[in-house]
N, C-alpha and C positions, 0 to 999 in steps of 0.2 A: 611555559605557555599553558593557559587554561582553556577550557571549552568555551569560555565567554567570547573568544574571538570568532569561533564558528557561529555563535548565535547572533552577535551584533554586526558582523560584517555584512550579511544580507540586508539588515535594516539600514545601515549606512548606504549600501549600494542602491537600495530602493529609493532613498531620498535623493541620491545623486542622479539616478536615471530620470527622475522627474524633470530635471533641468535640460534634458536632451530632447531632440525631436526626431521622429520617424526612424530612418535608417541608423542614425547615430545612437538613438535609444536602444535599438536592437543590438548593435555591436557592443555597446557599453554593458548591457545586461549579460551578454555572452561572456564578455571579458571578466566581469565580477564573478560569475558562476564558475568559470574555470579557475580563478584565483581561489574561490572557496573549495573547489575540488583539490587543488594543490595543497591547501592547508590541511584538509582531511587526510591527504596522502602523507603529510608530515606526522600527523597524529598516529596514523597507521604504522609508519616506520618506527615510531618510538613506543608503540603499544606493546605491553607485555601480556601475552594471552593467558592470564591466570584469572582468578575470581575477584580480583580487587577492582576498586573504582579508581580510575586514573584521570589526570588532567582536571581535577575537581576545582570548583569555585564555590565558596560558601561565605557569603557576606550578608550582614543584616539588611533587611528591606523594610518591613513594618514590624519592628521589634515588639511593640506592645501586643500585637496579635500573634506573635510567634511565627512570623513569616520571614523566610530567608531566601535570598537568591542563591539556591543551592543546586548545582548541576555537576555531572561528571560522566565519564564513559567507562563502561565495562565491556565484556565481550558481546553481550546482547545489544547494547547501545551502539557499539562500533559497526555492527552489520547494518543497522538502520541509518547511521550517519553515512556510510558508504552508499547505501541505496539512494539516499536523498541527494548527496553531492554528485553522484554519477549521473543520475537521471535528469536533474534540472538543466545542466548545459545541453544535454541531448534534446530535451523538450524545447528549449529555446532555439536550438538549431532547426528543429522541425518547422518552425514558423518563418524561416527565411524566405520562403516562396510566397508568403502572405503579406498583405498590407492591412494594417489595423488603424482605424481612426483613433486618435489619442494614444499612439503607440507607447509613449513614455509612461502613461498611467497603466497600460496593460502589462508592460514588463516590470514596472515597479511593484505591481500587485503580485506577480509571480515570485519575485525576490522576497517580498514581505511574507508571503505564504511559506516560502522555504524556511525563513527564520522561525515562524511559529511551529512548524513541524520539527525542526531541530530542537526547540525547547521541549516539546513533548517527548522526544526520544532520549533526552539527556537529563530531564528534571529529576531531582532527588527531593523535592519539596512538593507536597500535594497542591498547594495553592499555585505555585509556579507551573505545575503540570496543567492545571485548569486554565491558567492564563494562556499558555501556549496552545491548548486545545481550541479555545475560542479565537485566538489570534490567527490561527490557520483557517478558520471557517469564514471569517469576514472577507478576506481577499477573493476566495473562490466564489462567494456569493456575488460580488461585483463583476468578476470575470464572466460568470455565466449570464448574469442579467444584462450586462452591457454589450457583450460580444457574442451572445448565443444565437440560437435559431429563432424561428418565428414564434414558437410557444414558450420562449425563454422566461418570461415574467411569471406565468402561472407555474411552470415546472420548478423554477428557482425558489419561489415562495414555499412550495411544498417541501423541497429539499431543506430549506432553512428551518421551517417549522419542525420537521422531523429531527434534525440534528440538534437544534437549540433545545427542544424539549428533553431529549436525551441528556444533554449537557447539564440541564438544571437538576435532573435526578442525581447525576454524578456529583454535582456541587453539594447537594444535601448529604450524600455519602461521605464526602471529604470533610464537611463540617462535623458530622457525627464522629468520625474517626479522630478528628482533632480534639473533640471533647473527651474521648476515651484515652488519649495519649498521656503517658505519665508526665512528660515534660511540657504539656500544653503547647505543642507546636505541630507543624505540618510535615515534619521530616518523614521520609519513607521508612527509616529505621524505627521511628516511634510508632508508625502505623503497623509495621510488622510486629513490634513488641506488644501491641494492643490487639492482636488478631484473635486472641482466645476469648471471643465473645460467646454468649449463649447462642444456641442454635437458631432461635427465633431472630435475635438481633443480627447475627451474622447473615442470615438469609435476607433480611431487609437491606443490609449493606451490599450484599452480593447483587441483588437486583438493581439497586441504585446505580452501581457501576456498570453492570452488565447491559442495561438498556442503552446507555451511551455507546458502549463498545459494539453491541450487536447492530445498532443502527448504522454505525460508521463502516462496519465490515463490508456489506451488510449480510445478516443471517435472516432466513425465512422465520417469521412473517414480517420482518422489519425492512424488507428489501424494496418495497414498491416505489420508493423515490429514485432508485438507482438507474434502471434502464432509461427512463425518460430524461433524467439529468445527464447521463452519459451521452445520449443522442443529441440533446439540444445544446449542450455546452460546446464552445469552440474546441477544436481538436486539442490544443495545448491544455485547456482546462480539463478535458476528459482525461488526458494523460496524467496530469497532476493528481486528479481524484483517484484514478484507478491504479496508477503506478506507485504512488507514495501515500496519499492521504488515507486510503482504506486500511493501510498497514498500522495506522495509529490505533485503530480498534483492536487489532490482533496483538500489537505490542502492549497495549493497556491491559489486556486480559492476562498476559504473561507476567508483566512487571507489577501490576497493582491489584487486579481483581482476585485472582486465586490466592496469592500470599496473604492478603489482608482479610479475606473472608473464607477461610478453609472449611469451617463447619457448614456455611451456606453453600459452598461449592459441592461438598459431599451430598448435601440434601438434594441439590438440583442437577447434579452431574448427568444423570441418565436423560433427563428432559432436554438438557442443552445438546448432548450428543445426538439425540433424535432430531432436534431442530437442524443440526449441522448436516445430518444425513439427508433430511428432507431437502435442504438447500442444494445438495449435490444432485439429487434425482430431479427435483423441480427445475433447477437452472438448466440442466442438460436437456430435459424434455422440451422446455420452451425454446431453447436454442435451436432445436430441430426445425421448429415451425417458422423461424425468422427468415424473411427475404431481405431485410435491411442489414447490411454487413456490420454496421456499427452496433446495432441492437443484438445481433448474434454474439458478438464479442462481449457485450455487456452481460448477457445471461450466462455465457461460459465462465465469466469471472465469478459470478455467484456460485457456480458449481465448484470451481477451484478453491475459493475461499472457504466453502463448506468443508472441504477435506482438511484444510489447514486448521479450521476450528475444531473439527473432530479430533485431530491429533493433539491439539493443545489440551482439550478438556478431558482426554484420557489421563493426562498429567504424568508422563514418564519421560525419561531423558530422550529417548528416540523421537517421541512426538514433538517435544519442544525444539529439539535440534533440527528435526525435519521442517518444522514451521519456520525456523530462522532462515535456512537456506532457500526454502520455497518462497518466502516473502521476497527475497532478493531476485529469485528466478522469475516469479510471477510479475514483478515490477518491470523487469527487462522485457519479458515476452509481451505483456499487455501494451506497453508503450510502443513496441514494434508493430503489433497488430493494429492498433489505432492509427499509427502513422501510415501503414499500408492503405487503410481505408480513407485516410485523409488525402493521400496521393491520388487514389482512384476517383474520389468524389470531386477533387479539384480539377482533374483533367477531363472527366467525362460528365460531371454535373449530376451524377446519380450514385446511390449506394445499393441499388436494387440488384441483387444477385442474379435474378432471372433475366435482366437486360444485358448481362455481360457474357464473356466467353472468348477464348482464343487469344487472350492478352499475352500469353507466353510466346506466341509466334512473333510478336512485334516488340516485346520488351524482355529479352532473355535475362538481363541482369536483375531486373525487378522480379522476375519469376523465381530465380534462384533464392533471392533474399526472402521472398514471401514463403517459399517452401521451407527454408531453414527455420523461420519463425513459427510456422505451423508445426513442424516436427518438435521444436522445443516446447510448444504449448501442449502437445499431446503426450509429452514425456517419453519420447523415444530414447532408448539407452544411448549414452554418449552425447546427450544434449542436457542442458541445465535443468530441465523440468523433471528428469528421471530420478536423481538421487533424493530430492525432497519428497516426491510422491512415494518412493520406496520406503523411506524412513517413516513417513506418516502412516502408510498402510500397515507397516510392521507394528507400529505402536497401537493402532486400532485393533489389529489382530490379537495383541496381547490382552486387550479389554474384552473383545468378543469376536469370534470367528464369523458370526452372522452379520454383525455390524460392518466388519471389514469386507465381507462379500458384497454388501450393498454399496459401501463407500467406494469399492473398487470399480463400480460402474462408471465413475467419472472418467476413468481411462478409456474404457470401451466406447462410451457415448461420445466423449471428446474426440476420439480418433474418427468416429463416423461423421459427425457434423462438421468438423474442421476439414477433413480431407474431401468431403463432399463439396464444401464451400470452395476449396481450392480448385477442385475439378471444374465446377461450374463457372468459376471466374477466369481461370487461366487456361484450361484445356479446350479442346474442340476447335471450331473454326471461328474466325473473327466475323463480326457483323458490321453493319454500317457505323455503329457507334465506336466499337473497340478498335476498329482498323486504324483510327487516328491516334491511338494511345502512343505516347512517346516514352522511351526508356528513362530510367532514373539518371540523374547527373548532379554534379555539384554537391550541395549540402545534403540532398536526399541520399546520394550514394555514400556519403561520409557517415550519416546517422545509421543507415541500414547496415553498412559495413561494420561499424563498431558493435551494433547489437548482435549481428551474426557471429562476430568473434567472441563476444561474451557468452553467447548461447553454447557455442562449441567448446570454448575454453573451460567454462565452468562444468560442462558435461563430462569432459575428458578428465579433468583434474580438479574436483571440488574440495580437496583436502585443505587448502589454505583457508577457505571460508569456514569450514567445519572446525578447524583448529582455533580460529579466532574466538568463537562463541562456546566451545566445548566446556571449558572449566567453569565459566559463568553460568551456563545452563545447568550443569550438574550441581553446582553449589545452590542455585535457587530452587531447583526441584527437590533436593534432599533437605533443604532448610525449612520448608513449609511444615508447620506443626498441625497435623490433622488430629481432631479429637478421636479418642479411642472408642471403637464400636463395641457394644456389648451384645 
């Protein structure tokens, strides 16, 4: 069995879902996403956690141009496959209380987007990587523009221009690396072999890829599309963007950017780390000022991703390993947090924190789930957010104690604005609005229950996840050939 089944099943499922209507489309999408998760589980059960690429497929596609359909899974890819296949069924479950016009198209787009992201996370061919990158962008554009909020068209166009422009720069970088490859093809191994470019050319390749990845993460100052898009997108779209899609940029930096442009990376490393630290501080400070719960979570995501980026661009084993587990943890936590606000806004018709209060008194199960997700988000020990942030800060400390001190502010700031948000929403006395709030039930309780179990389970025992990626991370980090400094 090869990775091609993971890639093509969501495409086939998306086409099948188009033939169903309303509730049937919803159930069919959930069924196919669970089947995809089961297949990922089979791959995981047969996965050997070494540095090798497994379940590979490598067939000619456009031979004259040196393009192959080449994909496979190593320890780094496996974490991303698990992230994608676990979160998509949960995201579909979060929509069970909603009714969407043209529901078959809505769920088909989610499944097609899943296929595109899985291509990105498993591609071993630069052209295929680019195809998956663009294939994941198209569905989310339609999801946001057709089912988003009042300002969806303007915001979605801004989002599309940002991401598409970044993608074009990356395409130029891919074509340039193809021209440098000894075998004149797009294989990632050929790109790695061609990585010893002059500093100037390597710098240009670095920025060509980095712009695409920095926009997708996003990093300051390429972040301005994110809060508006997260706010205006339908909740499921926001979860797909924040939980999985932004990880494409982080993954791209690990798998493609640094290994193929090491000289450019060394030249610009300090600048990028400073950008990452600014993202941490900026995202946290702006989060303090937000009264819209969804926007608060959006800005907090910028801060968390800033720390992940800082750990990556230090480029040591602890940083990359921390980024791997933190991508998984952040995806789980941010989906849970956006679902919390989806429940609140659906029941009460508002996301204004100042209008809420006392919900814990009328919804105890909801309050417990909310608190667990908040604690995971602020990286309390024995929750899933802790081990990743610990490894990331450890790696940044090895680079600079002063950078680590500033980067560590994400934990302090995050605890303050997240716990303050929880206090204002859940504690105190109920008012005329919140007194009518009903506790979670059905699919809501199932989704939040699974998320809470993952938060606590990964926090208490993260070793299985670390074990999956450990060998692949060490091999990749140590295999990058940096030019000798004189």
